[in-house]
Every structure is written in structure tokens, then in C-alpha cells.
C-alpha positions in Angstrom: 23.8 -3.3 -3.7 21.5 -1.5 -1.3 17.9 -0.8 -2.3 15.9 1.7 -0.2 12.1 1.1 0.0 10.0 3.9 1.6 6.3 3.9 2.3 3.4 6.2 1.1 4.3 9.5 -0.4 1.6 12.2 -0.9 2.2 15.9 -0.9 -0.7 18.2 -1.3 -0.2 21.3 -3.5 -0.5 23.7 -0.5 2.8 22.2 0.7 4.7 23.1 -2.5 8.2 24.4 -1.9 8.1 23.8 1.9 11.0 22.3 3.7 9.5 18.8 4.2 12.6 16.6 4.2 15.2 16.8 7.0 18.8 16.6 6.2 19.1 13.3 8.1 16.6 11.6 5.6 18.2 13.2 2.6 21.7 12.0 3.6 20.4 8.5 4.3 18.8 8.3 0.8 22.1 9.5 -0.6 23.9 6.3 0.6 21.6 4.0 -1.4 22.3 2.4 -4.8 18.6 2.5 -5.8 15.7 4.3 -4.1 12.0 3.4 -4.3 8.9 5.2 -2.8 5.2 4.5 -3.1 3.6 7.3 -5.0 0.2 7.4 -3.4 -1.3 9.9 -5.8 -1.7 10.6 -9.5 0.2 13.6 -10.8 -2.5 15.5 -12.5 -4.8 18.5 -12.3 -7.5 18.5 -9.6 -10.6 18.4 -11.8 -13.8 16.9 -10.3 -15.1 15.7 -13.7 -12.1 13.3 -13.9 -12.8 11.7 -10.5 -13.8 8.1 -10.6 -16.7 6.6 -8.6 -15.2 5.2 -5.4 -15.4 5.2 -1.6 -12.9 7.2 0.4 -11.0 10.4 -0.5 -9.7 11.3 -3.9 -6.0 12.3 -3.9 -4.0 14.1 -6.5 -0.9 16.3 -6.7 0.7 18.5 -9.3 4.0 17.4 -10.8 5.4 20.8 -9.9 4.7 20.0 -6.2 6.1 16.5 -5.9 9.0 16.3 -8.4 11.4 18.6 -6.5 11.1 16.4 -3.4 11.7 13.3 -5.6 14.8 14.9 -7.1 16.0 16.0 -3.6 15.9 12.4 -2.5 17.3 11.1 -5.8 14.3 8.7 -6.2 14.9 6.1 -8.9 11.5 4.4 -9.0 8.0 4.8 -7.7 5.5 2.0 -7.1 2.1 2.7 -8.4 0.1 -0.3 -7.4 -2.0 1.3 -4.7 -5.6 2.3 -4.0 -5.3 6.0 -5.1 -3.4 5.9 -8.4 -6.6 5.8 -10.5 -8.5 8.4 -8.4 -8.6 10.8 -11.4 -9.3 8.2 -14.0 -7.5 7.2 -17.1 -6.4 10.8 -17.7 -4.9 11.1 -14.2 -2.9 7.8 -14.7 -1.8 8.8 -18.2 -0.6 12.2 -16.9 1.3 10.4 -14.1 3.1 8.0 -16.5 4.0 10.7 -18.9 5.4 12.9 -16.1 7.5 10.0 -14.7 8.9 9.2 -18.2 9.8 12.8 -18.9 11.7 13.0 -15.6 13.5 9.7 -16.0 11.8 8.1 -13.0 11.2 4.4 -13.3 7.8 3.1 -12.3 6.1 -0.3 -11.7 2.7 -1.7 -10.8 0.4 0.3 -13.1 -0.1 0.6 -16.9 -2.5 1.0 -19.7 -3.8 -2.6 -19.2 -3.2 -5.6 -17.0 -0.3 -6.9 -19.0 1.6 -3.6 -18.6 0.7 -3.2 -14.9 2.0 -6.7 -14.1 5.3 -6.4 -16.0 8.3 -6.6 -13.6 11.0 -3.9 -13.6 14.5 -5.3 -14.0 17.6 -3.8 -12.3 20.9 -5.1 -13.6 23.8 -4.2 -11.3 26.8 -5.8 -9.6 26.5 -8.8 -11.9 22.9 -9.5 -10.8 19.5 -9.3 -12.4 16.9 -8.2 -9.9 13.2 -8.3 -10.7 10.8 -5.9 -8.9 7.1 -6.8 -8.7 4.4 -4.6 -7.3 0.8 -5.6 -6.3 -2.0 -3.9 -4.4 -5.3 -5.1 -2.8 -8.4 -4.9 -5.0 -10.1 -1.6 -4.4 -10.9 1.1 -7.0 -7.6 1.2 -9.0 -7.3 -2.2 -10.5 -6.3 -2.7 -14.2 -8.2 -5.1 -16.4 -7.2 -6.9 -19.6 -8.2 -3.9 -21.7 -8.4 -1.1 -19.0 -5.7 1.0 -17.3 -4.9 0.7 -13.6 -2.9 -1.1 -11.0 -1.6 -4.7 -10.7 -4.0 -6.5 -8.3 -3.2 -8.8 -5.4 -4.2 -12.2 -6.8 -2.6 -15.3 -5.4 -2.7 -17.2 -8.6 -1.5 -14.5 -11.0 1.1 -13.2 -8.5 2.6 -16.6 -8.0 2.9 -17.0 -11.7 4.5 -13.6 -12.0 7.0 -14.5 -9.2 7.9 -17.9 -10.7 8.4 -16.4 -14.2 10.7 -13.7 -12.8 12.6 -16.2 -10.6 13.3 -18.4 -13.6 15.4 -15.7 -15.3 16.6 -13.5 -12.5 18.9 -13.8 -9.5 16.5 -12.1 -7.1 12.8 -11.3 -6.9 11.5 -8.5 -4.7 7.8 -8.0 -4.1 6.4 -4.7 -2.9 2.8 -5.0 -1.8 0.2 -2.3 -0.9 -2.2 -4.0 1.5 -3.2 -4.6 5.1 -5.6 -3.0 7.6 -5.3 0.8 8.3 -4.0 1.7 11.7 -3.5 -2.0 12.6 0.1 -2.9 13.4 -0.2 -6.6 12.8 -0.7 -8.6 9.6 -3.9 -10.6 9.4 -3.4 -14.4 9.6 -4.4 -14.5 5.9 -1.6 -12.0 5.0 1.0 -14.1 6.8 -0.1 -17.2 5.0 -0.2 -15.5 1.6 3.1 -13.7 1.9 4.9 -16.8 3.1 3.4 -18.6 0.1 4.9 -16.0 -2.2 8.3 -16.7 -0.6 7.8 -20.5 -1.1 7.4 -19.8 -4.8 10.4 -17.6 -5.3 10.1 -14.2 -3.6 13.5 -13.3 -2.1 12.1 -10.3 -0.1 8.6 -8.7 0.5 8.0 -5.2 1.7 4.6 -3.8 2.4 2.8 -0.5 3.0 -0.7 1.0 3.0 -1.6 0.6 6.7 -0.5 4.1 7.6 1.4 2.7 10.6 4.5 0.6 11.1 4.2 -3.2 11.2 6.4 -6.1 12.1 8.7 -8.3 10.1 10.0 -11.9 10.0 12.5 -14.0 8.2 10.8 -16.9 6.4 12.8 -19.5 4.4 15.7 -17.0 4.5 13.6 -14.3 3.0 12.7 -11.1 4.8 9.0 -10.1 5.0 8.4 -6.6 6.2 4.6 -6.3 6.6 4.4 -2.5 6.7 6.9 0.3 6.7 4.1 2.8 7.4 3.8 6.3 6.0 6.9 8.1 4.6 5.6 11.6 3.9 1.8 12.1 3.8 0.6 15.7 4.2 -2.9 15.0 5.5 -3.8 15.6 9.2 -4.9 12.5 11.2 -6.2 12.0 14.7 -4.2 8.7 14.8 -0.8 8.9 16.3 0.4 6.0 14.2 0.1 8.1 11.1 3.2 10.2 11.9 5.7 7.3 12.4 7.1 5.1 9.6 10.3 3.4 8.7 12.7 3.1 5.7 13.6 -0.5 4.7 17.1 -1.0 3.3 17.5 -4.3 1.5 21.1 -5.5 1.3 21.6 -7.7 -1.8 24.5 -10.0 -2.7 24.5 -12.6 -5.4 24.0 -16.2 -4.1 23.2 -15.0 -0.6 19.9 -14.4 1.2 18.8 -10.7 1.2 19.2 -9.0 4.6 17.7 -5.7 5.7 17.8 -2.8 8.1 14.9 -0.5 9.2 15.4 3.2 10.0 12.4 4.7 11.9 11.3 8.1 10.7 8.6 10.6 12.0 6.7 13.5 10.5 6.0 16.7 12.5 2.3 17.0 13.0 1.9 20.6 11.7 4.7 21.0 9.2 5.0 17.3 8.1 8.7 17.6 8.0 10.1 14.1 8.0 13.3 13.2 9.9 15.1 10.1 11.2 14.3 9.2 14.8 17.2 9.1 17.2 18.1 8.0 20.7 15.0 7.3 23.0 12.5 7.8 20.2 14.2 5.5 17.9 14.6 2.9 20.6 10.9 3.1 21.5 9.9 2.4 17.9 12.3 -0.5 17.6 10.9 -2.0 20.8 7.4 -1.6 19.5 8.4 -3.5 16.3 9.9 -6.3 18.4 6.6 -6.7 20.2 4.8 -7.0 16.9 7.4 -9.5 15.6 6.8 -11.7 18.7 3.1 -11.8 17.8 3.8 -12.7 14.2 6.0 -15.6 15.4 3.3 -16.9 17.7 0.3 -18.2 15.8 -2.0 -18.1 18.8 -1.0 -14.5 19.8 -1.4 -13.3 16.2 -4.9 -14.9 16.1 -5.8 -13.3 19.5 -4.8 -9.8 18.2 -6.7 -10.4 15.0 -9.9 -11.4 17.0 -9.6 -8.2 19.1 -9.2 -6.0 15.9 -12.2 -7.7 14.3 -14.3 -7.1 17.4 -13.3 -3.5 17.6 -14.2 -2.9 13.9 -17.4 -4.9 14.0 -19.9 -2.0 14.2 -18.1 0.0 11.6 -18.1 -2.8 9.0 -21.7 -3.9 9.8 -22.9 -0.3 9.4 -21.2 -0.2 6.0 -23.1 -3.3 5.0 -26.5 -1.9 6.1 -28.9 -0.4 3.5 -28.7 2.8 5.5 -25.1 3.3 4.1 -26.8 4.2 0.8 -28.2 7.5 2.3 -26.0 10.3 1.0 -26.5 12.8 3.8 -24.2 11.6 6.6 -26.0 13.4 9.4 -29.2 11.5 8.6 -27.2 8.3 8.2 -25.4 8.8 11.5 -28.7 9.6 13.3 -30.3 6.4 12.0 -27.3 4.4 13.1 -27.4 5.9 16.6 -31.1 5.0 16.8 -30.2 1.4 16.1 -32.0 1.2 12.8 -29.0 -0.4 11.1 -29.1 -3.3 13.6 -32.7 -3.9 12.9 -32.0 -4.1 9.2 -29.0 -6.4 9.7 -31.0 -9.4 10.4 -29.9 -13.0 9.8 -31.7 -13.2 6.4 -29.9 -10.1 5.1 -26.5 -11.0 6.5 -26.5 -14.6 5.3 -27.1 -13.3 1.7 -24.3 -10.7 2.1 -21.9 -13.4 3.4 -22.6 -15.8 0.6 -22.1 -13.1 -2.0 -18.7 -12.1 -0.7 -17.4 -15.5 0.5 -18.4 -17.8 -2.4 -16.1 -17.4 -5.4 -18.8 -18.0 -7.9 -21.2 -15.5 -6.4 -18.4 -12.9 -5.8 -17.3 -13.1 -9.4 -20.9 -12.5 -10.6 -21.9 -9.8 -8.2 -18.7 -7.9 -8.7 -19.3 -7.8 -12.5 -22.9 -6.7 -12.0 -22.1 -3.9 -9.6 -19.1 -2.7 -11.7 -21.4 -2.4 -14.8 -24.0 -0.6 -12.7 -21.5 2.0 -11.5 -20.0 2.5 -14.9 -23.4 3.6 -16.2 -23.6 6.5 -13.7 
């Protein structure tokens, strides 16, 4: 059977009833046996009082806006383990799950507690049992033992989930929401971790979240697609990478390794209409992916690219760690940063404490719990 996996889907309500999907994309989806997209938004009302405390934007869409596009593409399942699915709290997630159930759309990666969020979805077809697992990096959406949310990226729990699924299923497919935004390469840690998942039973891994296309590799006969990029995301961006993505098509046969194809897609910058790329544009994206693949296969080159990315992001991350980041008025914050006040505050005494809190597992566990409780009181 063929399973389609697309990247991030978010459609703002002001794009309701627009012609967002080109016939070329619709026809390609029609050739699949099963279709999966990443729903990067709760389906709920936009009410500020339901918003959670978090960094970054809050996303939401109405069911009336998104469902017609899902039906147009014949979407069978959505992945919900992402950093926006809890943006509008428990009510927003509950509304989403209820809407999906009412419309016979399968979902994975989120639930009313950690057990529900981590439960695999099973596809039985062509004499095979295929388990789908969905994880996301730990930001603001994560489920807990007794709290709703998304299934977290946790190397111990994830491997246990993979091994348990592998023991009773023919294939295990992991869909992971993670990586660095606008960075085409996986970090060395990601390569190490995703390969480890394959070593413990994953037959294929497909990633998204970076808002740009990434590379891929075959490791132990299992395809790892590090990022398929955006699929349809109706927010303007200054980054050219935002508007190009790909569709991953997994080809699954019993007792054979999974193979795959990638189909590059692009969104128009004003209308966001998504269509398949052809001819020179398609070839350009394929060549770009080949260059990324070469770096993934070369440990030294991958590390070199990673070092360049870290150097480029250094000031941004350090400013975020500075006490000045607590100032709510961004113009004052920006002015103080330009004056170099952040650098004065980011002395070795301060930075060594920050590093120890985020690097040491024992300190990280404690400080995370303390800050969570502090934020919950506000």
C-alpha cells in the first residue's frame, strides 16, 4: 500500500473557501491508499481567555475553514503531536478531537493524558498490520500522566513505544515534529537519535516542523526523511524556504523494506495556493535535497554546517537567555540589546548557572517543575 505523509497544515479563517489546492496536488492525493497531514492548529474558537501561557504565536482555525480542504484531499489521518495543538488549552484540544471524530478523520499523537497521546494508530491492509507513532519536541503542548496534550519526544519512552509496536505489527512508522526552523539539515543529535529509533524497530521515519525541506537517508534499510517542510501554511514569511515543501509517499510491502518517493510542492506567496512543482523548479529542489543528503552522509560536513548554524544563531539565543528578555515592551528590550546591555549581563557567572540548569538532567528536572508550577499560578 502507499501512504502519503504531508507536512504542516494551517489555514487561517480569512482564507475560508479560497481555492488553495491545485488540481495537481488533489490528483496526487487521490492515488494514495492512506493520507496523513500534520494539523498544526487546534480546531476551535479564537478566544483569548483560552490561550495558554507560551512563547511564540498562538494558532487556531475553525472546523468550517479547514474541514472542506481535508475532504477535498481525502485526508484519512492527522498527526497532532506538534507545538501548537495545545495553544488554546484543554478546551481547544477537546474541540479538535471531537471535530475529528465527528468527521471520521483518524488522529494520533495527542489525547486527554499521556497514555492516550502515546497510543499508536493501527492500519490493517493488504494482509499487514502497520503501527503509526507520532512524537514532538518538548515545548508548550506536552501531555502528562494526568493532563491532556501531545506525545513528547523522549528517547526512552519512544523506544519502548517502538519496540512494543514492533513486537505485534509488521511495520512501524514514526512521524516526528522536530528540528530547527529554517535550517535544512538535521542536527548531529537528531541523526543519532533517529537512527537509534531505526535500530530499535522503526521501519520508516518522516519529520516536519522546520518550515523548510530537509534531506533524507536510508539507514539499516529504513528511510529517514528529516523534514518534508510546510504543506499549506497561510502565514506570510520573509523566508523563501517557507513556501517550498514536499510530499512523502511511503511504499509498503510485507516482508520488504519500505521505499519512498518525494514530490516537491510550492505555495504561491500571496494566495498560498499549493501545487506540484514541475520541470526546472522541481529539478532545482531535487538537486538541493541531494546536496543536503551529501552532508548527512558525511559526519564532518554535517558537523561543519551545524557549527555555522549555531554561530549564526548565537546572539538570538543568548539574548533570549538574558534577564532583559523578561521586559515585556519589545522596543525597550530591543534598545537595551542594541546598547549591549545583554552582553554585560551575560557574564560567566550567569551563563555557567544557566548551562548547568539546562544540561544536567537532575537540575533540568527540578527547574522545569518549578517554572511550570510558577507559570500555572499566573
